[in-house]
C-alpha positions, -999 to 999 in steps of 0.1 A, spaced: -669 593 21 -667 628 9 -673 654 36 -697 680 24 -727 701 34 -758 710 14 -765 746 2 -797 747 23 -779 737 55 -751 761 49 -773 792 43 -793 783 74 -762 779 96 -745 811 83 -778 830 81 -772 842 45 -794 846 15 -795 817 -9 -791 843 -37 -757 852 -22 -746 816 -22 -758 812 -58 -739 844 -69 -707 831 -53 -711 800 -76 -720 821 -106 -689 843 -101 -667 811 -98 -658 819 -63 -673 788 -48 -671 753 -62 -702 730 -57 -712 695 -65 -748 685 -74 -763 651 -66 -800 642 -68 -808 679 -73 -791 688 -41 -762 713 -42 -732 706 -19 -701 724 -8 -671 703 2 -659 709 38 -625 719 24 -641 749 6 -659 761 38 -630 785 47 -634 803 14 -672 805 19 -667 819 54 -642 845 41 -665 857 13 -694 858 37 -675 879 62 -662 903 35 -696 907 20 -717 911 51 -692 927 76 -672 948 51 -701 953 26 -680 943 -4 -701 934 -34 -696 903 -55 -675 920 -82 -653 933 -54 -650 898 -40 -640 885 -74 -613 912 -78 -599 906 -43 -598 869 -48 -581 873 -81 -555 896 -66 -549 873 -37 -544 844 -61 -519 864 -81 -500 873 -49 -498 836 -40 -486 827 -75 -459 854 -72 -448 842 -38 -445 806 -52 -425 819 -82 -403 839 -59 -396 808 -38 -388 788 -69 -364 815 -81 -347 817 -47 -342 779 -47 -327 781 -82 -304 809 -72 -294 790 -41 -286 759 -61 -265 780 -86 -247 797 -58 -239 764 -41 -227 749 -74 -203 778 -78 -190 775 -43 -183 738 -48 -162 745 -79 
């Protein structure tokens, strides 16, 4: 069974406007599933929802700002991953030369 929560339950629990939730979806910041006209968020996506909610309501960052921040964080993660890959390749090359 897929662990998920409905949009209505989520906005009630977090005390946010449904329009904020819908805008997160429109901006591509939150993935949803729809079944029988009910919109759901997977439990695994709740940390992202919480992060955006905190940034928006506590730090007063608007939706375009959230989108920019998320894009930059994703780019940083991609660069970190690429850096790890390059370090591993360099290490393998160094080990190969030491063995020769």
